[in-house]
N, C-alpha and C positions, 0 to 999 in steps of 0.2 A: 408237311408231315404233322400229324397230330401227336402231341406228347401226352402219354398216359402214365399216371402214377398208380402203383399197385400196393395196397396195404393188406398183406396176407401172411398167415403163419404157415401156409402150405408152400414149401420151397419148390415143389414141382409145378406149381401153377404158372409161374413166370415163363419158363420155356415153352409150355403148352400154348399159352395165349400168344406169345411172340411169334410162334410158328403159324398159328391158325389165323391171326389177324393180318399178317403180311407186312410189306414194307411201308404201307400207308401210315402205320402206327409205330411209334417208338415207346417202349415200355421200360420204366424204371421201378424197381420194387424194393420195399422195405418190409420188415417183419414186425415192427413195433412202433408205437407212437413216438418214442424218443427220437427215431430217425425220420419221422414223417415231415419234420420241419424242412429237411433237405428237399422234399418234393415241392414244398411251397416256394423255397428259394430258387429252385430250378424252373419255376413258372410252368409247371405242368398244366395242360389244358383241362384235364379231367382226372379225378381220383377214383379208382375202383376200390371199394371196400369189400373184402371177402369175408362173409359170415358163414362159417362151416360148423356143423354139429360136432365134428371131430376136434374142434378147437376148445381148449379149456378156458378161454378168456373172452367169450362172446360179449359179456357185459362190458368188459374193458374196451372192446372194439366199437361197441355201440356208443359208448361215451366219447371215444376218440372221434367217431364220425360226427357227433353233435358239435364237437369243438371245431372240426374242419368246416362244417357248414357255417358256423358262426364267423369263421375267417373268410367267408365269401368264396370258398372252393366249390366247384361243381362236382358233386359226388354221385356215382352210380354204384348201386349195391348188388353184389352177388350173394345169394343165400340159398341154403338147402330148403326143401319143402317144409321141414319142421321148424324153420326159423322165418317163415313167411310173415308172420305177424310182427316180428321184430323189424324186418325189412320195410314193411308198410308203415310202421311207426316212424322210421327214419325218413321215409318219403314225406310224411306229414310234417316232419320237423324241417324239411327243406331240401332233402336229397332229390336229385333230378329224376331218378328212375330206379327200377328194380328188375333184375333178371334172375331166373331160376338157375340153380347150380346143379349139374353142369349146364352152361349156357348154349343156346343156339348161336353159332358164330355169326350167322347172317343177322339175327336179331340184335346181337351185341354190337356188331359193327354199326348198324343203323342208329342204335341208341347212343353210342360213343360219338358218332359224327354230329348228331343233333345236340348232344351235351356240349361238344366242343364249340359249336356256334353260340350256344347259350352262355358259355364261359367268356367268349369274346365280347358279347354284348355287356356282360357284367363288368368286364375290365373297362370298356368304353364308357359305361355309365359312371364308374368310379372316377375316371379321368375328368368327365364332364362335371361331376359334383365338385371336384377340386378347383375347376376353372369356371364355376357358375357365374362369378362376378366378372364383367368385362374389364380387360386391362389394356385395351387398345388406345385409350385416350380419346376415342371417338364417341364420347357420351354413352348412350345406351345401345349403340350398334354392336351386335353380337355375331360372331362367326369367324371361322378360319378357312373357309372354302376359297378357291381362286376367285370366284365372283365377288365375294365380300372383301377379300384383300385388295382387289382392284378398286372397289369403292373407297376403302381406307386411303389408298394412294392418291386418288383424285381429290378426296376431301382435304388431305394435307397440302396438296399442291395449290388449291384455290383458297385456302383458309385466310391467308393474309393479303389476297388480292382484292381490288375493288371492282373487278369485273362481275357482270351479272352471271348467274348460274341457273341453268334449267335442269330440274330433277324430274326424270320421267320414270314411269313404271305403273304396274297394275295397282288397283286400290288395295290397301292393306299391306303393302310391302315396306312401309316405313319411310316414306319420302320426307315427312316432317322431321324424323330423327336425323336424316342426312343433313337437312337444313340446320338443325340445332348443332350438329357436330361441326359444321362449317363455322358457325357463329362461335362456339365454345373453344375451338382450337385457334381462332384468329385473334387479332389485336383488339377486337370489339367485344371480347367475352364479358367484360365488366359493364357493358352497356345494354340497353333494352333489346329483347328479342320479341317481336310482335308477329304473331301468326294470324293470317286472315284466310278464311275459306270463301273464295269469290262466289262459288255456287250456292252458298247459304244466305247470301244477301239479296233481297229483292232488287230488281233492276231500277226501280224508282228511288232507291236509297243508296245504291252502290257509290255514286259520285260523292255524296255527302259523307259517307262512311270513310272513303279513302282520303278525301281532301279536306274534310271539315267544313264548317259553315259559320257565318256570322248571324247575329240576331236579326230575325225578319227576312232571312234569305229566301225562305219559302213558307208556305202556310203551315202553321203548327210549331214553328221554332220559337222557343221562349228565351233563348240565350245563345251565345257563341259556343262552339265545340271544336276541339282539336280532332282532326282525322287521323287515320292510321299512319300516314306519312309523317305527321308531326310527332305522334306518340313514339315512333321508333327512334326519334332523335338522330344520333350518330351511331346507332346500333345496327340491327338487321331487321328488315321487313320481309316476311315470308308470305308470298301470295300463292296460295294453293288453288288448284283447279282453275288455272288461268284461261283454259280453253272455254270456260263457261261465260266469259265476259262477252257482252254484246259488241257489235262493231262500233257503235257510238262510243262506248266506254273505252274500247281499244284505241280509238283516235286520241282521246284525252290522255290515256296512259302513255302512248307513244310520244306525245308532245312533252310530257314530264321527263321522260327518259332522254329525249333529245336536248332539252333546255336545262335539265337538272334543277328545275324549280317549278313551283306550283302556287296556286292561290286558293284560299277558301271560297266556297260558294258565297256570293254576296259581297266579296271584297276584291279589290284590284291590287292589294299588296302582295308582292311576290315573296315566297318563302323558299330559301335554298333547300334542295334535297340533299341531306347529309347521310341518309341511311344507305346501307348496302342492301341490294335487292336480290332475293332468291325466289325463283318461280318453280312451280311444280304442276304437273298434269298427268292424268292417266290416259289421256286421249292422244291420238296421232296428229300432232299439229301440222305436219306436212300434208296429211290428207285433208285437214280442215282448210288449209290454204288453197289446195287445189279445188275444193268445193266452194270457195268464196266465203267461208264462214270465219276465217281468221286472216287478219291482215299480214301480207307477206313482209312488209317493212318492219312490223312489230315482231314478227317471228325471228327475223335476222337480228333484231336489236336484243332480244332476250336470250337467244341461242348462242351466246358467246362461248360458254363452257357448258357441256352437257354431262350429267352423271345419271346413269341408268340404275334404278333400284330393282334388282332381280327378283323374279317370282320365287316364292319359297320352294316350289317343286324343282326349280333349277339349281338349288343348292341344298338338297335334302340332307347332306352330310352335316349341316349346321343345326338340324332339328334337335338332337340331344342337348346341345349347349343352350339353345334358346329355351327349350322346354324346362331345363333345370333352373334357368334364371327365373322364369315365371313361377315355377314351383316354390322357390325360396321367397320370391317377392310376395305372392298372394297368400302363402301360408302365414306370413307375418301379418298381412293386412286382415285376414279372416281370423287371426289368432287360433289357428288350427295347425299344430306342428306336423309337417309332412317330411318324411325322410328321403323317399326315392320314388322312381317310376319303374315298375317291373320290366324285365327284359322283353316279355311278350307285348306289353303295352307300348314300349318304345319302338319295337319292330312295327307295330300297327301305325304309329305316328309317322314313321319314316317312309312307309309305303303308301300312305294316303295321298291323294292328289292336291289337297289344299287350294281349292278355288278361291277361298277368302284370304289366302296367304298368311302372313304372320299375325294379322289381327284375328283370324279364325283360330289359329293355334293358341293365342293368348286366351280367347274365350273358352276354348276346349279345356285348357289347364285349369282355369277358374272353376268351371263346372265340375271337373273331375275331383278337385280338392273338396268341393262342397259335398259330393256324393260319396266319396271314399269313406268306408267305415273304419279303416285303419290308417296307418301312416305311410302306406304305399299305394300309388295309383295303379289299378289293375285294368285289364281289358274291359271288365264289366263296368268300369266307371267312365268309359269313353262313349261317345254318341253311337247309336246303332248304325247310322248311315256309313260309318267308317268301316264296318265289316260287311255291309250289304252290297257294296259295289262289286261288280263282276266283269270278267273279261268276256267279250262276245265270242260265241262259238261259231266259227266260219268253216268248220270241217266239211260242210256240205255246200260251201260257197264256190261253185264251179264256174270258171271263166268261160264266157261265150260271146259271140258277136264279132264286132270289128277288131282289127289289130289294136287300135287305141283302147278299146274296152278291155281286151284281154291283158294288155300291158298294165292298165290301171288296177285290174283285179289282182294281178300278180304282186303289184306293189302293196296292196292292201293286205294280202296274205303274209308278205314279208314283215309288214309293220306289226300285225297282231302276234305273229310268232316271236318277234323280237321282244315284245312286251312280256310274253309268257316266259321266255328264256331269262329275262331280267327280273323275274318275280314281281311283275307289275310296275316296276320303276320306269316310267315313261322317259325320264331324262336320260337314264342309262341306255334305254332302248334306242332313243334317237341318236345318241352318240355312237352306238354300235353300228348303226346304219349309215352314219355320216350325213344325217339330215337334221333340220331344225325340229324342236319340240312342237311348234305350231303346225308344221307340215305333217308330222306324225299324227297329231290330232285329226287333221283333215282326212287323212287316209283311213283312219279307223272309223270315223263317222260315216264313211261311205258304205259300211256294212249295214247301217240302219239310218235312213233319213231323219228319223226322230231325234237322233243324237246331235244333229246340227244345232239344236236349241238348248242343249245341256252343256254346262261348262266343262265337265269332266266325268267320264263314266268308267275309267279303268283304274283298278287298284289291285294289289296283290293280296289284300286282306283276306280274300276268300280262296286264294290259291293254296 
C-alpha cells in the first residue's frame, strides 16, 4: 500500500481522492503546515500539495512545499489552471510532478506510483550515505548482500590460519581486497603485505623476481637482490593471476610449497618460507588442469581454501553503497565536493550489466565527478553506453524444426521475457527462472550469434 500525505485547505478533497484512488493508496490529510510534520513522522511515501485559486494562502502553501522539498519529501502538486506557473516553479525547485486540478484519476495514479518509487530510492540513498564508510572490519570490502556476507564469513574464518587460500572471480571484482582483508584481520596485520601480479612479469624474469638472486647469477646482475618471498618476511605474499605461470615456474613454486623453503638464483643457501600465501585467478584452474596447462598437484596444493569474489551484477543491491563510497573518496581526492547521486542515475547504475565489475563502477564514478556541473551526479554525467543497451526483440522469433530446436527456442523466449519482467536485471531474471546467470546469458545470445562475442547486451536502461 502506498501512503499518501495531502496538504490542502479543501476539506472535501480527501474523501473524493480516497474514493477515486482505491485501496492501493492510503491518504492522510492536513490543512496547514503546522500539522504537516505529522506526515513526515508517519513516513508517507508521497506528499500531494493542493494549490487552489479558491485558497487565500497560496503563497504560504508554495513556501510550505519548498520546505518539504528541502526535507527530501517527494512532492506532487495539484493546481488550478491559473496557478500553473506556480506549480511549474515548484517542479523546478524539486517537486516530482504536477497535475491539473481536478485531476485525471488515471494520470494521478500513475504519477503517484512513480513518485512512490522515487521516494523509496531517495530513502535508500539516504541510508547509503549514512553507511558510506565500511564498518565490517574487512578493510575496503563493501556490501551487505548475501554474497558479500558469505565472503566476510570466509575471510574471518581463514584470517588466523596458515593454510593457503585461493581467491577466484572475474577481473575487477576485488580479489586483492579480499587478500588484504585476510591479512589485516589476521595475526600478521602488522607485518608486510606484498602483492605480485604474475601475469605482469616476463617469463624470463619471473623466477628471479619471486626468489631473488645473487650477484652474477645471470647476465646483467650487478648485485644481490631479495625476491618477493623474502620481502614478504613473515607477513602475507599475494600471488595474483597464478594461472598465467608457465609449467616450468609452476614446478619451482610447487617445490617451495612442499619444502617450505627456497633459495636465491645463484645460491645454494636455503631460506625458510615464513610468509602466508594467498593466490588469485580469474581463470578456471580446473579447466586449465584438464587442458594440461596447469599442474594438478599444484592446483591441489593451493586450493586448500577457496573464496569466490562475486561479479558485481550478481550482487547489484550493493551498488548504492559502493557508489556512495567512491563518491566520497574521489570527491576528496579531486577536491570537488559532491553530495549525492540522483535517484535516476542510481537506478541506471543498478540496472547496468557491469562487465568490468567494481573496477568499472569505480572508473564510472570518477568520470561522473569530473563531468558533473553541480554537486549531484545525474544521468547525463554517466557514460552513453549505459543507456544504449537494449533488450533484443524476439516477438517474431517463431520456433520451428526438430523437437530439440523448438525446446531451445521456447527456453530463449522464457529467458528474454524474464529479463523484461525484471526490468533488465539479469540476476533477478535468472533467479526467477531457477537457472544460473551464465546459462541465462547463453540462452539470450541464441537470438543473435553476434552476441556470443559480447560480454553483456541486456540492460533495463532503455526499458
